[in-house]
C-alpha positions as CSV (number, residue, x, y, z in Angstrom):
1,M,8.0,-3.3,4.8
2,C,10.4,-5.8,3.4
3,G,10.3,-7.5,6.9
4,R,6.4,-7.8,6.3
5,E,6.7,-9.2,3.1
6,G,9.5,-11.5,3.9
7,L,11.0,-10.3,0.4
8,S,13.8,-7.7,-0.9
9,L,11.4,-5.2,-2.8
10,Q,14.1,-4.1,-5.7
11,R,11.4,-3.2,-8.3
12,G,7.9,-1.4,-8.0
13,M,5.6,-4.4,-9.5
14,N,5.6,-7.6,-7.9
15,F,2.9,-10.1,-9.6
16,N,1.9,-13.4,-7.4
17,Q,-0.2,-15.9,-8.7
18,P,-3.6,-15.6,-7.0
19,P,-4.1,-16.8,-3.8
20,S,-0.9,-15.0,-3.2
21,I,-0.6,-11.3,-2.8
22,S,0.7,-8.9,-5.2
23,I,3.0,-5.7,-4.3
24,V,3.2,-2.5,-5.6
25,L,5.4,0.4,-5.2
26,S,4.0,3.9,-5.8
27,S,4.8,7.6,-5.6
28,H,2.6,11.0,-5.7
29,R,5.8,13.0,-4.8
30,P,6.5,15.8,-7.5
31,G,9.2,14.1,-9.8
32,A,8.3,10.5,-9.3
33,P,9.2,8.5,-12.2
34,Y,5.4,7.2,-12.8
35,E,2.4,8.9,-12.8
36,D,0.3,7.2,-10.2
37,R,-3.1,9.2,-9.1
38,L,-5.8,8.7,-6.8
39,E,-9.6,8.8,-8.1
40,E,-12.8,8.6,-6.3
41,D,-12.3,10.3,-3.1
42,G,-9.1,8.3,-2.4
43,T,-10.6,4.6,-3.0
44,V,-9.3,3.9,-6.3
45,L,-5.6,3.8,-7.4
46,I,-4.6,4.6,-11.0
47,Y,-1.4,2.9,-11.4
48,E,1.4,3.4,-14.2
49,G,3.2,0.4,-15.4
50,H,6.8,0.4,-15.4
51,D,9.4,1.2,-18.4
52,E,12.1,-1.3,-20.0
53,P,15.1,-1.3,-18.0
54,R,18.0,0.5,-19.5
55,S,20.3,-1.1,-21.7
56,A,22.4,-0.8,-25.1
57,A,19.1,-1.7,-26.8
58,C,17.1,0.7,-25.0
59,P,19.3,3.6,-23.7
60,N,16.4,5.9,-23.0
61,P,13.2,4.1,-21.7
62,K,11.3,7.2,-21.4
63,L,11.3,7.3,-25.0
64,A,9.8,3.3,-25.5
65,D,6.7,1.9,-25.4
66,Q,6.3,0.1,-21.8
67,P,6.7,-3.3,-22.5
68,L,4.4,-6.2,-22.3
69,A,6.7,-8.7,-23.0
70,T,10.5,-9.4,-22.9
71,R,12.7,-9.9,-25.9
72,S,12.5,-13.4,-25.7
73,G,8.8,-13.5,-25.4
74,R,8.4,-13.8,-21.5
75,L,5.5,-11.6,-19.8
76,T,7.1,-8.4,-17.9
77,Q,5.7,-7.5,-14.6
78,N,3.2,-5.3,-16.7
79,G,2.2,-8.3,-18.5
80,R,1.3,-10.2,-16.0
81,F,-0.4,-7.6,-13.7
82,H,-2.5,-6.7,-17.7
83,E,-3.3,-10.6,-18.1
84,A,-4.7,-10.5,-14.6
85,A,-6.6,-7.6,-14.9
86,Q,-8.0,-8.7,-18.0
87,A,-9.1,-12.3,-17.0
88,Y,-10.9,-10.4,-14.0
89,S,-12.9,-7.7,-16.2
90,K,-13.9,-10.6,-18.8
91,G,-15.1,-12.3,-15.6
92,T,-13.1,-15.6,-16.0
93,A,-11.3,-15.0,-12.7
94,P,-11.1,-13.5,-9.4
95,A,-9.4,-10.0,-8.6
96,A,-6.0,-10.4,-7.9
97,R,-5.0,-8.9,-4.5
98,V,-2.5,-6.0,-4.4
99,R,-0.6,-4.6,-1.3
100,V,0.2,-0.9,-2.2
101,Y,3.0,1.0,-0.6
102,E,3.8,4.5,-1.0
103,K,7.1,6.4,-0.7
104,I,6.7,9.5,1.2
105,K,10.3,10.5,1.9
106,N,13.6,8.9,1.6
107,G,13.6,5.9,3.4
108,I,9.9,6.2,4.7
109,W,7.2,4.2,3.0
110,S,3.4,4.2,4.2
111,Y,1.3,1.1,3.7
112,N,-1.9,2.4,1.9
113,G,-3.7,-0.9,2.4
114,L,-5.1,-3.9,0.1
115,F,-6.4,-3.3,-3.4
116,S,-8.4,-5.8,-6.0
117,L,-6.7,-5.4,-9.2
118,E,-10.0,-4.6,-11.4
119,D,-8.8,-3.1,-15.0
120,S,-5.9,-2.4,-17.3
121,W,-5.1,-0.4,-20.4
122,T,-2.8,1.4,-22.1
123,E,-2.7,5.1,-23.1
124,T,-0.8,7.4,-25.3
125,V,1.6,9.9,-22.8
126,H,4.5,12.0,-24.2
127,D,4.1,10.2,-27.7
128,R,4.6,6.4,-26.2
129,R,2.3,3.7,-25.1
130,V,2.3,3.1,-21.0
131,F,0.2,0.8,-19.3
132,K,-2.7,1.7,-16.5
133,F,-3.9,-0.3,-13.9
134,K,-6.8,0.3,-12.0
135,L,-7.0,-0.9,-7.9
136,R,-9.8,-0.5,-5.7
137,A,-9.2,-0.2,-1.9
138,I,-10.7,-3.1,-0.4
139,D,-10.8,-4.2,3.6
140,D,-7.6,-5.8,4.8
141,I,-8.0,-7.9,8.3
142,Q,-4.1,-8.2,8.5
143,A,-3.2,-4.5,8.3
144,V,-0.6,-4.3,10.9
145,V,2.8,-3.5,9.7
146,P,6.0,-4.5,11.4
147,Q,9.0,-2.4,11.3
148,D,11.6,-3.1,9.5
149,G,14.8,-1.2,8.5
150,A,12.9,1.7,6.5
151,R,10.5,3.1,8.2
152,T,6.9,1.7,7.2
153,I,3.6,3.6,8.5
154,S,-0.1,2.4,7.9
155,D,-3.2,4.1,7.5
156,D,-5.5,2.9,10.1
157,G,-7.9,0.5,8.1
158,H,-10.4,3.1,6.5
159,L,-10.8,2.5,2.6
160,R,-9.7,5.8,1.4
161,V,-6.0,6.6,1.1
162,I,-4.4,9.7,3.1
163,P,-3.4,12.5,0.4
164,T,0.3,12.5,0.5
165,W,0.5,16.3,1.4
166,V,-1.5,15.5,4.7
167,K,0.8,12.4,5.3
168,L,4.4,14.9,4.7
169,A,2.3,17.4,7.0
170,V,1.6,15.2,10.1
171,W,5.2,13.3,9.8
172,K,6.6,16.9,10.1
173,R,4.3,18.2,12.7
174,D,4.7,14.9,14.8
175,K,8.4,14.7,14.4
176,G,8.0,11.2,13.1
177,A,7.0,9.7,16.1
178,C,3.8,8.5,18.2
179,V,2.1,11.4,19.8
180,R,1.4,9.2,22.9
181,C,4.5,7.5,23.7
182,G,7.3,9.0,21.4
183,T,8.3,5.9,19.7
184,T,9.2,5.8,16.0
185,R,8.4,2.1,15.7
186,N,5.4,0.6,14.0
187,L,3.7,4.0,13.1
188,H,0.3,4.5,11.9
189,F,-1.5,7.3,10.4
190,D,-4.7,7.6,12.5
191,H,-7.7,9.6,12.1
192,I,-8.6,11.4,15.3
193,L,-12.2,11.3,14.1
194,P,-12.7,8.1,12.5
195,Y,-14.1,8.3,9.1
196,S,-17.0,6.1,9.8
197,K,-17.9,9.1,12.4
198,G,-17.6,11.9,9.9
199,G,-13.8,12.3,10.0
200,T,-12.1,13.3,7.1
201,S,-8.4,12.0,5.3
202,E,-8.2,15.4,4.0
203,S,-7.2,17.7,7.1
204,V,-3.9,17.6,8.8
205,E,-5.7,18.5,12.3
206,N,-7.8,15.1,11.8
207,I,-4.6,12.8,11.4
208,Q,-1.9,11.8,13.7
209,L,0.8,9.4,14.2
210,L,-0.1,6.7,16.7
211,C,2.4,3.4,17.6
212,M,0.6,0.0,16.5
213,K,-0.2,-0.3,20.6
214,H,-1.6,3.2,21.1
215,N,-3.8,2.5,17.8
216,I,-5.1,-0.8,19.0
217,Q,-6.0,0.7,22.3
218,K,-7.9,3.8,21.0
219,G,-9.8,1.4,18.3
220,A,-10.8,-0.8,21.2
221,R,-12.3,2.1,22.7
222,L,-14.3,3.5,19.8
223,I,-16.1,-0.1,19.3
């Protein structure tokens, strides 16, 4: 993940001014710090904004409204994403593009694809205001993800995100390695029967782990 982006991703929201691509880190695991969810058959991600950092002025961020700006008046990551989303929804700017990575296990990240940032709003959750961002999956012509220090896996180019429970079950069944050659590098979650041919993202039996080489070879045979 960090190798692909050329960044040390220490925070979950990383906004870059268009035409650069922004990055968000997501998690759908039980106990995740933010309530991200998938909608519309896995093509839309509703991503929750991030809390104010813990400090003497904010000892319990989960009790405070998520900030739009810092105390000095600069936009937070919430504010920057919100400003871009509102510009798109009002028709004054193109949609910002966002790469989404999902943490499926400690040290293991899945690249969920490229999304467009379409809208944003605030909701009251547990008596505080939190930001919500609507991101829609779009084609990513550069979907190949190189390996770095933490294992990074890619979905295989479709526009529906494979549910986390399926990824975890496939990872366990395939022992975190390509089913063809056994490598643990440059892995992809592959649809055995492609989505375009009626395959599903919600069946463990239709998903396998392939390395980049064998995923490309398989794709070439299906053209």
